[in-house]
N, CA, C and O atoms as a GROMACS GRO file, in nm:
protein
  360
    1MET      N    1  10.216  11.039  13.276
    1MET     CA    2  10.393  11.051  13.194
    1MET      C    3  10.385  10.894  13.221
    1MET      O    4  10.314  10.816  13.284
    2SER      N    5  10.508  10.892  13.129
    2SER     CA    6  10.606  10.756  13.124
    2SER      C    7  10.683  10.741  13.214
    2SER      O    8  10.708  10.847  13.271
    3SER      N    9  10.773  10.586  13.285
    3SER     CA   10  10.886  10.631  13.295
    3SER      C   11  11.012  10.620  13.296
    3SER      O   12  11.106  10.569  13.359
    4LYS      N   13  10.978  10.706  13.176
    4LYS     CA   14  11.142  10.707  13.103
    4LYS      C   15  11.063  10.828  13.182
    4LYS      O   16  11.094  10.816  13.300
    5GLU      N   17  10.999  10.908  13.168
    5GLU     CA   18  10.960  11.054  13.154
    5GLU      C   19  11.019  11.117  13.267
    5GLU      O   20  11.079  11.223  13.250
    6LYS      N   21  11.006  11.043  13.433
    6LYS     CA   22  10.950  10.984  13.499
    6LYS      C   23  11.130  11.033  13.599
    6LYS      O   24  11.189  11.127  13.652
    7GLU      N   25  11.142  10.875  13.562
    7GLU     CA   26  11.274  10.920  13.511
    7GLU      C   27  11.353  11.086  13.467
    7GLU      O   28  11.470  11.097  13.501
    8LYS      N   29  11.288  11.205  13.398
    8LYS     CA   30  11.404  11.221  13.343
    8LYS      C   31  11.386  11.381  13.451
    8LYS      O   32  11.468  11.463  13.492
    9THR      N   33  11.254  11.367  13.464
    9THR     CA   34  11.242  11.482  13.523
    9THR      C   35  11.244  11.487  13.706
    9THR      O   36  11.222  11.575  13.790
   10GLY      N   37  11.296  11.294  13.710
   10GLY     CA   38  11.310  11.305  13.930
   10GLY      C   39  11.201  11.240  13.930
   10GLY      O   40  11.170  11.246  14.049
   11GLY      N   41  11.078  11.151  13.852
   11GLY     CA   42  10.990  11.121  13.957
   11GLY      C   43  10.927  11.220  13.955
   11GLY      O   44  10.941  11.340  13.930
   12ARG      N   45  10.805  11.104  14.006
   12ARG     CA   46  10.624  11.260  14.083
   12ARG      C   47  10.736  11.315  14.229
   12ARG      O   48  10.709  11.425  14.276
   13PHE      N   49  10.839  11.248  14.285
   13PHE     CA   50  10.808  11.336  14.432
   13PHE      C   51  10.932  11.407  14.399
   13PHE      O   52  10.998  11.448  14.495
   14ALA      N   53  10.981  11.430  14.266
   14ALA     CA   54  11.102  11.564  14.247
   14ALA      C   55  11.090  11.685  14.298
   14ALA      O   56  11.187  11.750  14.337
   15GLY      N   57  10.912  11.744  14.302
   15GLY     CA   58  10.869  11.887  14.356
   15GLY      C   59  10.875  11.898  14.528
   15GLY      O   60  10.881  11.997  14.600
   16GLN      N   61  10.869  11.722  14.566
   16GLN     CA   62  10.816  11.708  14.709
   16GLN      C   63  11.044  11.732  14.764
   16GLN      O   64  11.112  11.798  14.843
   17LEU      N   65  11.055  11.671  14.700
   17LEU     CA   66  11.283  11.624  14.749
   17LEU      C   67  11.312  11.792  14.744
   17LEU      O   68  11.332  11.858  14.846
   18SER      N   69  11.311  11.873  14.545
   18SER     CA   70  11.337  12.044  14.569
   18SER      C   71  11.263  12.101  14.627
   18SER      O   72  11.267  12.222  14.608
   19SER      N   73  11.188  12.063  14.700
   19SER     CA   74  11.121  12.160  14.794
   19SER      C   75  11.166  12.120  14.954
   19SER      O   76  11.240  12.185  15.028
   20LEU      N   77  11.125  12.044  14.971
   20LEU     CA   78  11.325  12.042  15.155
   20LEU      C   79  11.444  12.104  15.123
   20LEU      O   80  11.513  12.161  15.207
   21SER      N   81  11.492  12.091  14.930
   21SER     CA   82  11.654  12.122  14.964
   21SER      C   83  11.686  12.293  14.952
   21SER      O   84  11.783  12.369  14.950
   22GLY      N   85  11.548  12.300  14.946
   22GLY     CA   86  11.533  12.435  14.888
   22GLY      C   87  11.560  12.492  14.713
   22GLY      O   88  11.575  12.612  14.692
   23ARG      N   89  11.565  12.368  14.575
   23ARG     CA   90  11.632  12.426  14.515
   23ARG      C   91  11.402  12.408  14.445
   23ARG      O   92  11.319  12.353  14.519
   24PRO      N   93  11.372  12.454  14.336
   24PRO     CA   94  11.318  12.482  14.175
   24PRO      C   95  11.350  12.323  14.190
   24PRO      O   96  11.441  12.243  14.214
   25ALA      N   97  11.149  12.338  14.142
   25ALA     CA   98  11.084  12.187  14.109
   25ALA      C   99  11.181  12.188  13.917
   25ALA      O  100  11.165  12.290  13.850
   26ALA      N  101  11.251  12.095  13.868
   26ALA     CA  102  11.238  12.127  13.754
   26ALA      C  103  11.140  12.142  13.676
   26ALA      O  104  11.032  12.130  13.733
   27ALA      N  105  11.133  12.174  13.519
   27ALA     CA  106  11.030  12.196  13.460
   27ALA      C  107  11.014  12.039  13.368
   27ALA      O  108  11.114  12.012  13.302
   28GLU      N  109  10.895  11.936  13.360
   28GLU     CA  110  10.880  11.889  13.312
   28GLU      C  111  10.871  11.964  13.133
   28GLU      O  112  10.788  12.036  13.078
   29PRO      N  113  11.052  11.880  13.070
   29PRO     CA  114  10.951  11.864  12.888
   29PRO      C  115  10.878  11.900  12.855
   29PRO      O  116  10.815  11.944  12.952
   30PRO      N  117  10.784  11.937  12.693
   30PRO     CA  118  10.706  11.874  12.683
   30PRO      C  119  10.688  11.820  12.648
   30PRO      O  120  10.771  11.813  12.557
   31SER      N  121  10.604  11.722  12.637
   31SER     CA  122  10.623  11.603  12.607
   31SER      C  123  10.541  11.610  12.382
   31SER      O  124  10.430  11.631  12.334
   32VAL      N  125  10.672  11.581  12.328
   32VAL     CA  126  10.647  11.503  12.158
   32VAL      C  127  10.572  11.380  12.119
   32VAL      O  128  10.616  11.277  12.170
   33PRO      N  129  10.467  11.367  12.038
   33PRO     CA  130  10.448  11.322  11.943
   33PRO      C  131  10.568  11.200  11.933
   33PRO      O  132  10.686  11.228  11.912
   34GLN      N  133  10.517  11.058  11.953
   34GLN     CA  134  10.667  10.926  11.923
   34GLN      C  135  10.621  10.910  11.746
   34GLN      O  136  10.500  10.904  11.730
   35LEU      N  137  10.675  10.906  11.663
   35LEU     CA  138  10.641  10.873  11.493
   35LEU      C  139  10.670  10.766  11.543
   35LEU      O  140  10.687  10.785  11.664
   36GLN      N  141  10.693  10.608  11.503
   36GLN     CA  142  10.651  10.443  11.463
   36GLN      C  143  10.784  10.478  11.397
   36GLN      O  144  10.767  10.589  11.347
   37GLU      N  145  10.890  10.443  11.376
   37GLU     CA  146  10.919  10.338  11.188
   37GLU      C  147  10.904  10.274  11.218
   37GLU      O  148  10.869  10.214  11.320
   38THR      N  149  10.942  10.266  11.080
   38THR     CA  150  10.848  10.074  10.949
   38THR      C  151  11.013  10.043  10.953
   38THR      O  152  11.096  10.109  10.890
   39LYS      N  153  11.050   9.913  11.050
   39LYS     CA  154  11.145   9.849  11.000
   39LYS      C  155  11.146   9.780  10.917
   39LYS      O  156  11.042   9.733  10.870
   40PRO      N  157  11.328   9.742  10.850
   40PRO     CA  158  11.322   9.728  10.724
   40PRO      C  159  11.358   9.525  10.748
   40PRO      O  160  11.436   9.474  10.829
   41ASP      N  161  11.268   9.454  10.643
   41ASP     CA  162  11.340   9.321  10.683
   41ASP      C  163  11.487   9.258  10.729
   41ASP      O  164  11.508   9.160  10.801
   42ASP      N  165  11.564   9.330  10.676
   42ASP     CA  166  11.669   9.284  10.751
   42ASP      C  167  11.675   9.419  10.865
   42ASP      O  168  11.717   9.528  10.826
   43VAL      N  169  11.649   9.406  10.946
   43VAL     CA  170  11.694   9.471  11.077
   43VAL      C  171  11.691   9.388  11.165
   43VAL      O  172  11.587   9.384  11.231
   44GLN      N  173  11.802   9.294  11.198
   44GLN     CA  174  11.768   9.235  11.311
   44GLN      C  175  11.696   9.194  11.421
   44GLN      O  176  11.653   9.307  11.443
   45GLU      N  177  11.655   9.139  11.494
   45GLU     CA  178  11.554   9.141  11.596
   45GLU      C  179  11.498   8.996  11.715
   45GLU      O  180  11.414   8.908  11.699
   46LYS      N  181  11.557   9.016  11.789
   46LYS     CA  182  11.469   8.910  11.949
   46LYS      C  183  11.412   8.837  11.849
   46LYS      O  184  11.348   8.856  11.746
   47PHE      N  185  11.462   8.737  11.921
   47PHE     CA  186  11.378   8.562  11.821
   47PHE      C  187  11.423   8.453  11.988
   47PHE      O  188  11.537   8.437  12.032
   48SER      N  189  11.356   8.423  12.019
   48SER     CA  190  11.360   8.317  12.077
   48SER      C  191  11.306   8.166  12.116
   48SER      O  192  11.185   8.145  12.104
   49THR      N  193  11.373   8.086  12.152
   49THR     CA  194  11.301   7.926  12.080
   49THR      C  195  11.349   7.804  12.156
   49THR      O  196  11.470   7.780  12.158
   50TYR      N  197  11.247   7.709  12.228
   50TYR     CA  198  11.367   7.583  12.288
   50TYR      C  199  11.398   7.524  12.243
   50TYR      O  200  11.410   7.540  12.122
   51MET      N  201  11.439   7.397  12.308
   51MET     CA  202  11.503   7.244  12.234
   51MET      C  203  11.596   7.185  12.289
   51MET      O  204  11.705   7.242  12.301
   52THR      N  205  11.586   7.122  12.312
   52THR     CA  206  11.636   6.992  12.397
   52THR      C  207  11.802   7.026  12.469
   52THR      O  208  11.887   6.994  12.387
   53LYS      N  209  11.863   7.080  12.598
   53LYS     CA  210  12.004   7.073  12.614
   53LYS      C  211  12.101   6.974  12.487
   53LYS      O  212  12.202   7.014  12.429
   54GLY      N  213  12.051   6.875  12.473
   54GLY     CA  214  12.158   6.818  12.472
   54GLY      C  215  12.180   6.813  12.311
   54GLY      O  216  12.272   6.746  12.265
   55ARG      N  217  12.027   6.939  12.168
   55ARG     CA  218  12.134   6.971  12.071
   55ARG      C  219  12.134   7.093  12.112
   55ARG      O  220  12.072   7.161  12.030
   56LYS      N  221  12.176   7.160  12.203
   56LYS     CA  222  12.172   7.358  12.236
   56LYS      C  223  12.312   7.312  12.268
   56LYS      O  224  12.390   7.385  12.207
   57ARG      N  225  12.378   7.222  12.337
   57ARG     CA  226  12.546   7.225  12.370
   57ARG      C  227  12.564   7.172  12.250
   57ARG      O  228  12.638   7.252  12.192
   58ARG      N  229  12.526   7.038  12.146
   58ARG     CA  230  12.578   7.020  12.013
   58ARG      C  231  12.561   7.132  11.907
   58ARG      O  232  12.600   7.113  11.791
   59LEU      N  233  12.502   7.246  11.946
   59LEU     CA  234  12.510   7.317  11.855
   59LEU      C  235  12.686   7.428  11.857
   59LEU      O  236  12.787   7.456  11.792
   60LYS      N  237  12.587   7.462  12.028
   60LYS     CA  238  12.666   7.507  12.073
   60LYS      C  239  12.857   7.524  11.997
   60LYS      O  240  12.919   7.593  11.916
   61LEU      N  241  12.882   7.400  12.098
   61LEU     CA  242  13.025   7.347  11.978
   61LEU      C  243  13.050   7.314  11.954
   61LEU      O  244  13.161   7.279  11.995
   62ALA      N  245  12.953   7.221  11.751
   62ALA     CA  246  12.988   7.329  11.588
   62ALA      C  247  13.001   7.450  11.549
   62ALA      O  248  13.079   7.499  11.467
   63ALA      N  249  12.881   7.520  11.645
   63ALA     CA  250  12.914   7.661  11.639
   63ALA      C  251  13.071   7.703  11.662
   63ALA      O  252  13.092   7.799  11.587
   64THR      N  253  13.161   7.678  11.717
   64THR     CA  254  13.303   7.730  11.800
   64THR      C  255  13.320   7.700  11.758
   64THR      O  256  13.367   7.773  11.671
   65LEU      N  257  13.323   7.543  11.717
   65LEU     CA  258  13.459   7.448  11.620
   65LEU      C  259  13.479   7.565  11.517
   65LEU      O  260  13.577   7.635  11.494
   66ASP      N  261  13.300   7.561  11.441
   66ASP     CA  262  13.264   7.589  11.296
   66ASP      C  263  13.363   7.760  11.301
   66ASP      O  264  13.457   7.803  11.235
   67GLY      N  265  13.284   7.811  11.409
   67GLY     CA  266  13.426   7.948  11.455
   67GLY      C  267  13.257   8.082  11.364
   67GLY      O  268  13.270   8.186  11.300
   68GLU      N  269  13.148   8.019  11.397
   68GLU     CA  270  12.999   8.091  11.368
   68GLU      C  271  12.985   8.076  11.523
   68GLU      O  272  13.027   7.994  11.604
   69SER      N  273  12.887   8.225  11.532
   69SER     CA  274  12.762   8.194  11.600
   69SER      C  275  12.650   8.103  11.612
   69SER      O  276  12.665   8.000  11.546
   70ILE      N  277  12.530   8.112  11.685
   70ILE     CA  278  12.436   8.050  11.603
   70ILE      C  279  12.350   8.062  11.599
   70ILE      O  280  12.260   7.978  11.596
   71GLN      N  281  12.337   8.310  11.594
   71GLN     CA  282  12.236   8.302  11.513
   71GLN      C  283  12.343   8.310  11.417
   71GLN      O  284  12.317   8.204  11.360
   72ASP      N  285  12.421   8.344  11.369
   72ASP     CA  286  12.472   8.320  11.172
   72ASP      C  287  12.451   8.132  11.122
   72ASP      O  288  12.450   8.127  10.999
   73ILE      N  289  12.439   8.015  11.173
   73ILE     CA  290  12.350   7.912  11.167
   73ILE      C  291  12.303   7.888  11.124
   73ILE      O  292  12.310   7.828  11.017
   74VAL      N  293  12.130   7.963  11.252
   74VAL     CA  294  12.057   7.950  11.271
   74VAL      C  295  11.974   7.995  11.133
   74VAL      O  296  11.894   7.917  11.081
   75GLY      N  297  12.001   8.134  11.076
   75GLY     CA  298  11.902   8.309  11.051
   75GLY      C  299  11.987   8.178  10.885
   75GLY      O  300  11.901   8.153  10.800
   76ARG      N  301  12.096   8.129  10.862
   76ARG     CA  302  12.151   8.075  10.770
   76ARG      C  303  12.036   7.901  10.733
   76ARG      O  304  11.973   7.892  10.628
   77LEU      N  305  12.034   7.793  10.835
   77LEU     CA  306  11.886   7.763  10.823
   77LEU      C  307  11.758   7.750  10.798
   77LEU      O  308  11.683   7.661  10.759
   78VAL      N  309  11.748   7.903  10.842
   78VAL     CA  310  11.593   7.909  10.863
   78VAL      C  311  11.588   7.938  10.716
   78VAL      O  312  11.497   7.877  10.660
   79GLU      N  313  11.682   8.033  10.617
   79GLU     CA  314  11.695   8.106  10.491
   79GLU      C  315  11.696   7.988  10.363
   79GLU      O  316  11.640   8.002  10.254
   80GLU      N  317  11.780   7.862  10.409
   80GLU     CA  318  11.859   7.787  10.320
   80GLU      C  319  11.619   7.728  10.365
   80GLU      O  320  11.549   7.731  10.263
   81TYR      N  321  11.555   7.695  10.478
   81TYR     CA  322  11.424   7.663  10.460
   81TYR      C  323  11.337   7.677  10.368
   81TYR      O  324  11.295   7.611  10.273
   82LEU      N  325  11.304   7.846  10.448
   82LEU     CA  326  11.219   7.894  10.352
   82LEU      C  327  11.256   7.902  10.194
   82LEU      O  328  11.184   7.945  10.104
   83SER      N  329  11.384   7.853  10.184
   83SER     CA  330  11.346   7.960   9.985
   83SER      C  331  11.342   7.749   9.904
   83SER      O  332  11.375   7.737   9.786
   84ALA      N  333  11.306   7.632   9.977
   84ALA     CA  334  11.320   7.525   9.992
   84ALA      C  335  11.239   7.437   9.940
   84ALA      O  336  11.240   7.343   9.860
   85ASN      N  337  11.102   7.551  10.077
   85ASN     CA  338  10.977   7.487  10.124
   85ASN      C  339  10.899   7.619  10.080
   85ASN      O  340  10.790   7.580  10.038
   86HIS      N  341  10.907   7.775  10.069
   86HIS     CA  342  10.776   7.866  10.041
   86HIS      C  343  10.896   7.901   9.939
   86HIS      O  344  10.872   8.021   9.940
   87PRO      N  345  10.984   7.893   9.868
   87PRO     CA  346  10.967   8.048   9.764
   87PRO      C  347  10.944   8.121   9.737
   87PRO      O  348  11.013   8.210   9.689
   88ASP      N  349  10.759   8.112   9.769
   88ASP     CA  350  10.681   8.213   9.682
   88ASP      C  351  10.693   8.367   9.888
   88ASP      O  352  10.635   8.473   9.909
   89LEU      N  353  10.736   8.333   9.925
   89LEU     CA  354  10.779   8.456  10.103
   89LEU      C  355  10.891   8.491  10.055
   89LEU      O  356  10.983   8.411  10.035
   90LYS      N  357  10.895   8.582  10.037
   90LYS     CA  358  10.953   8.717  10.066
   90LYS      C  359  10.966   8.809  10.164
   90LYS      O  360  11.026   8.914  10.142
   0.00000   0.00000   0.00000
């Protein structure tokens, strides 16, 4: 049983706790297989990297001055790099 299922049913001690309180234990729902969805390329996905503290500070300041997010700037620059250096990758 997954931790999410345990949360929904009250965990592994739910039966013991409910018997102490005089209430019947909650029945476990039948497990349903989960289908994995395929993600299109335009769906946002978490990405992280490292950079120097000074560069990050300057990028954050520049993004604020331009009224943009760091995410938008980095995304645009990556697209520019890929278009210029690897136009065959789509």
